[in-house]
mmCIF file of the N, C-alpha and C atoms, coordinates in Angstrom:
data_MODEL
# 
_entry.id   MODEL 
# 
loop_
_atom_site.group_PDB 
_atom_site.id 
_atom_site.type_symbol 
_atom_site.label_atom_id 
_atom_site.label_alt_id 
_atom_site.label_comp_id 
_atom_site.label_asym_id 
_atom_site.label_entity_id 
_atom_site.label_seq_id 
_atom_site.pdbx_PDB_ins_code 
_atom_site.Cartn_x 
_atom_site.Cartn_y 
_atom_site.Cartn_z 
_atom_site.occupancy 
_atom_site.B_iso_or_equiv 
_atom_site.pdbx_formal_charge 
_atom_site.auth_seq_id 
_atom_site.auth_comp_id 
_atom_site.auth_asym_id 
_atom_site.auth_atom_id 
_atom_site.pdbx_PDB_model_num 
ATOM 1  N N  . UNK A 1 1  ? 116.081 134.354 72.029  1.00 0.00 ? 1  UNK A N  1 
ATOM 2  C CA . UNK A 1 1  ? 117.025 133.242 72.267  1.00 0.00 ? 1  UNK A CA 1 
ATOM 3  C C  . UNK A 1 1  ? 117.316 133.117 73.767  1.00 0.00 ? 1  UNK A C  1 
ATOM 4  N N  . UNK A 1 2  ? 117.474 134.254 74.418  1.00 0.00 ? 2  UNK A N  1 
ATOM 5  C CA . UNK A 1 2  ? 117.752 134.218 75.860  1.00 0.00 ? 2  UNK A CA 1 
ATOM 6  C C  . UNK A 1 2  ? 116.566 133.620 76.608  1.00 0.00 ? 2  UNK A C  1 
ATOM 7  N N  . UNK A 1 3  ? 115.364 134.017 76.203  1.00 0.00 ? 3  UNK A N  1 
ATOM 8  C CA . UNK A 1 3  ? 114.175 133.483 76.886  1.00 0.00 ? 3  UNK A CA 1 
ATOM 9  C C  . UNK A 1 3  ? 114.102 131.975 76.718  1.00 0.00 ? 3  UNK A C  1 
ATOM 10 N N  . UNK A 1 4  ? 114.390 131.488 75.507  1.00 0.00 ? 4  UNK A N  1 
ATOM 11 C CA . UNK A 1 4  ? 114.352 130.042 75.262  1.00 0.00 ? 4  UNK A CA 1 
ATOM 12 C C  . UNK A 1 4  ? 115.391 129.347 76.133  1.00 0.00 ? 4  UNK A C  1 
ATOM 13 N N  . UNK A 1 5  ? 116.577 129.949 76.270  1.00 0.00 ? 5  UNK A N  1 
ATOM 14 C CA . UNK A 1 5  ? 117.621 129.343 77.098  1.00 0.00 ? 5  UNK A CA 1 
ATOM 15 C C  . UNK A 1 5  ? 117.182 129.274 78.555  1.00 0.00 ? 5  UNK A C  1 
ATOM 16 N N  . UNK A 1 6  ? 116.573 130.344 79.048  1.00 0.00 ? 6  UNK A N  1 
ATOM 17 C CA . UNK A 1 6  ? 116.106 130.333 80.432  1.00 0.00 ? 6  UNK A CA 1 
ATOM 18 C C  . UNK A 1 6  ? 115.040 129.268 80.637  1.00 0.00 ? 6  UNK A C  1 
ATOM 19 N N  . UNK A 1 7  ? 114.138 129.132 79.665  1.00 0.00 ? 7  UNK A N  1 
ATOM 20 C CA . UNK A 1 7  ? 113.075 128.135 79.787  1.00 0.00 ? 7  UNK A CA 1 
ATOM 21 C C  . UNK A 1 7  ? 113.681 126.738 79.811  1.00 0.00 ? 7  UNK A C  1 
ATOM 22 N N  . UNK A 1 8  ? 114.654 126.480 78.931  1.00 0.00 ? 8  UNK A N  1 
ATOM 23 C CA . UNK A 1 8  ? 115.295 125.167 78.882  1.00 0.00 ? 8  UNK A CA 1 
ATOM 24 C C  . UNK A 1 8  ? 115.994 124.881 80.209  1.00 0.00 ? 8  UNK A C  1 
ATOM 25 N N  . UNK A 1 9  ? 116.689 125.879 80.750  1.00 0.00 ? 9  UNK A N  1 
ATOM 26 C CA . UNK A 1 9  ? 117.379 125.697 82.026  1.00 0.00 ? 9  UNK A CA 1 
ATOM 27 C C  . UNK A 1 9  ? 116.369 125.375 83.119  1.00 0.00 ? 9  UNK A C  1 
ATOM 28 N N  . UNK A 1 10 ? 115.218 126.036 83.100  1.00 0.00 ? 10 UNK A N  1 
ATOM 29 C CA . UNK A 1 10 ? 114.189 125.777 84.118  1.00 0.00 ? 10 UNK A CA 1 
ATOM 30 C C  . UNK A 1 10 ? 113.699 124.340 84.008  1.00 0.00 ? 10 UNK A C  1 
ATOM 31 N N  . UNK A 1 11 ? 113.455 123.878 82.786  1.00 0.00 ? 11 UNK A N  1 
ATOM 32 C CA . UNK A 1 11 ? 112.954 122.508 82.597  1.00 0.00 ? 11 UNK A CA 1 
ATOM 33 C C  . UNK A 1 11 ? 113.985 121.504 83.102  1.00 0.00 ? 11 UNK A C  1 
ATOM 34 N N  . UNK A 1 12 ? 115.246 121.704 82.732  1.00 0.00 ? 12 UNK A N  1 
ATOM 35 C CA . UNK A 1 12 ? 116.295 120.770 83.174  1.00 0.00 ? 12 UNK A CA 1 
ATOM 36 C C  . UNK A 1 12 ? 116.406 120.801 84.693  1.00 0.00 ? 12 UNK A C  1 
ATOM 37 N N  . UNK A 1 13 ? 116.310 121.993 85.279  1.00 0.00 ? 13 UNK A N  1 
ATOM 38 C CA . UNK A 1 13 ? 116.425 122.107 86.736  1.00 0.00 ? 13 UNK A CA 1 
ATOM 39 C C  . UNK A 1 13 ? 115.275 121.370 87.418  1.00 0.00 ? 13 UNK A C  1 
ATOM 40 N N  . UNK A 1 14 ? 114.055 121.557 86.921  1.00 0.00 ? 14 UNK A N  1 
ATOM 41 C CA . UNK A 1 14 ? 112.896 120.892 87.530  1.00 0.00 ? 14 UNK A CA 1 
ATOM 42 C C  . UNK A 1 14 ? 113.028 119.381 87.377  1.00 0.00 ? 14 UNK A C  1 
ATOM 43 N N  . UNK A 1 15 ? 113.518 118.928 86.230  1.00 0.00 ? 15 UNK A N  1 
ATOM 44 C CA . UNK A 1 15 ? 113.685 117.486 86.024  1.00 0.00 ? 15 UNK A CA 1 
ATOM 45 C C  . UNK A 1 15 ? 114.720 116.943 87.001  1.00 0.00 ? 15 UNK A C  1 
ATOM 46 N N  . UNK A 1 16 ? 115.819 117.663 87.204  1.00 0.00 ? 16 UNK A N  1 
ATOM 47 C CA . UNK A 1 16 ? 116.863 117.217 88.122  1.00 0.00 ? 16 UNK A CA 1 
ATOM 48 C C  . UNK A 1 16 ? 116.290 117.132 89.538  1.00 0.00 ? 16 UNK A C  1 
ATOM 49 N N  . UNK A 1 17 ? 115.491 118.127 89.943  1.00 0.00 ? 17 UNK A N  1 
ATOM 50 C CA . UNK A 1 17 ? 114.901 118.103 91.278  1.00 0.00 ? 17 UNK A CA 1 
ATOM 51 C C  . UNK A 1 17 ? 113.958 116.919 91.411  1.00 0.00 ? 17 UNK A C  1 
ATOM 52 N N  . UNK A 1 18 ? 113.179 116.648 90.376  1.00 0.00 ? 18 UNK A N  1 
ATOM 53 C CA . UNK A 1 18 ? 112.253 115.520 90.428  1.00 0.00 ? 18 UNK A CA 1 
ATOM 54 C C  . UNK A 1 18 ? 113.021 114.211 90.558  1.00 0.00 ? 18 UNK A C  1 
ATOM 55 N N  . UNK A 1 19 ? 114.079 114.047 89.767  1.00 0.00 ? 19 UNK A N  1 
ATOM 56 C CA . UNK A 1 19 ? 114.876 112.824 89.829  1.00 0.00 ? 19 UNK A CA 1 
ATOM 57 C C  . UNK A 1 19 ? 115.490 112.681 91.219  1.00 0.00 ? 19 UNK A C  1 
ATOM 58 N N  . UNK A 1 20 ? 116.006 113.774 91.770  1.00 0.00 ? 20 UNK A N  1 
ATOM 59 C CA . UNK A 1 20 ? 116.640 113.720 93.086  1.00 0.00 ? 20 UNK A CA 1 
ATOM 60 C C  . UNK A 1 20 ? 115.617 113.329 94.155  1.00 0.00 ? 20 UNK A C  1 
ATOM 61 N N  . UNK A 1 21 ? 114.433 113.933 94.098  1.00 0.00 ? 21 UNK A N  1 
ATOM 62 C CA . UNK A 1 21 ? 113.389 113.615 95.069  1.00 0.00 ? 21 UNK A CA 1 
ATOM 63 C C  . UNK A 1 21 ? 112.965 112.164 94.954  1.00 0.00 ? 21 UNK A C  1 
ATOM 64 N N  . UNK A 1 22 ? 112.870 111.653 93.722  1.00 0.00 ? 22 UNK A N  1 
ATOM 65 C CA . UNK A 1 22 ? 112.464 110.264 93.510  1.00 0.00 ? 22 UNK A CA 1 
ATOM 66 C C  . UNK A 1 22 ? 113.522 109.323 94.074  1.00 0.00 ? 22 UNK A C  1 
ATOM 67 N N  . UNK A 1 23 ? 114.805 109.612 93.802  1.00 0.00 ? 23 UNK A N  1 
ATOM 68 C CA . UNK A 1 23 ? 115.878 108.753 94.296  1.00 0.00 ? 23 UNK A CA 1 
ATOM 69 C C  . UNK A 1 23 ? 115.893 108.780 95.826  1.00 0.00 ? 23 UNK A C  1 
ATOM 70 N N  . UNK A 1 24 ? 115.628 109.940 96.414  1.00 0.00 ? 24 UNK A N  1 
ATOM 71 C CA . UNK A 1 24 ? 115.595 110.044 97.877  1.00 0.00 ? 24 UNK A CA 1 
ATOM 72 C C  . UNK A 1 24 ? 114.493 109.145 98.431  1.00 0.00 ? 24 UNK A C  1 
ATOM 73 N N  . UNK A 1 25 ? 113.301 109.202 97.829  1.00 0.00 ? 25 UNK A N  1 
ATOM 74 C CA . UNK A 1 25 ? 112.189 108.374 98.290  1.00 0.00 ? 25 UNK A CA 1 
ATOM 75 C C  . UNK A 1 25 ? 112.536 106.900 98.113  1.00 0.00 ? 25 UNK A C  1 
ATOM 76 N N  . UNK A 1 26 ? 113.174 106.588 96.977  1.00 0.00 ? 26 UNK A N  1 
ATOM 77 C CA . UNK A 1 26 ? 113.516 105.192 96.688  1.00 0.00 ? 26 UNK A CA 1 
ATOM 78 C C  . UNK A 1 26 ? 114.499 104.665 97.740  1.00 0.00 ? 26 UNK A C  1 
ATOM 79 N N  . UNK A 1 27 ? 115.510 105.482 98.081  1.00 0.00 ? 27 UNK A N  1 
ATOM 80 C CA . UNK A 1 27 ? 116.493 105.061 99.092  1.00 0.00 ? 27 UNK A CA 1 
ATOM 81 C C  . UNK A 1 27 ? 115.794 104.868 100.432 1.00 0.00 ? 27 UNK A C  1 
ATOM 82 N N  . UNK A 1 28 ? 114.861 105.743 100.759 1.00 0.00 ? 28 UNK A N  1 
ATOM 83 C CA . UNK A 1 28 ? 114.143 105.633 102.029 1.00 0.00 ? 28 UNK A CA 1 
ATOM 84 C C  . UNK A 1 28 ? 113.363 104.319 102.070 1.00 0.00 ? 28 UNK A C  1 
ATOM 85 N N  . UNK A 1 29 ? 112.732 103.954 100.945 1.00 0.00 ? 29 UNK A N  1 
ATOM 86 C CA . UNK A 1 29 ? 111.958 102.710 100.906 1.00 0.00 ? 29 UNK A CA 1 
ATOM 87 C C  . UNK A 1 29 ? 112.889 101.522 101.089 1.00 0.00 ? 29 UNK A C  1 
ATOM 88 N N  . UNK A 1 30 ? 114.080 101.586 100.502 1.00 0.00 ? 30 UNK A N  1 
ATOM 89 C CA . UNK A 1 30 ? 115.022 100.461 100.631 1.00 0.00 ? 30 UNK A CA 1 
ATOM 90 C C  . UNK A 1 30 ? 115.452 100.309 102.087 1.00 0.00 ? 30 UNK A C  1 
ATOM 91 N N  . UNK A 1 31 ? 115.667 101.414 102.766 1.00 0.00 ? 31 UNK A N  1 
ATOM 92 C CA . UNK A 1 31 ? 116.089 101.330 104.162 1.00 0.00 ? 31 UNK A CA 1 
ATOM 93 C C  . UNK A 1 31 ? 114.918 100.875 105.021 1.00 0.00 ? 31 UNK A C  1 
# 
């Protein structure tokens, strides 16, 4: 159960980083 929780946290973290990087690029394009 702990391993599954760590894996889920990793996936959510990577998704958040991807979304943040995409929004950063998008803002740069707008400017």
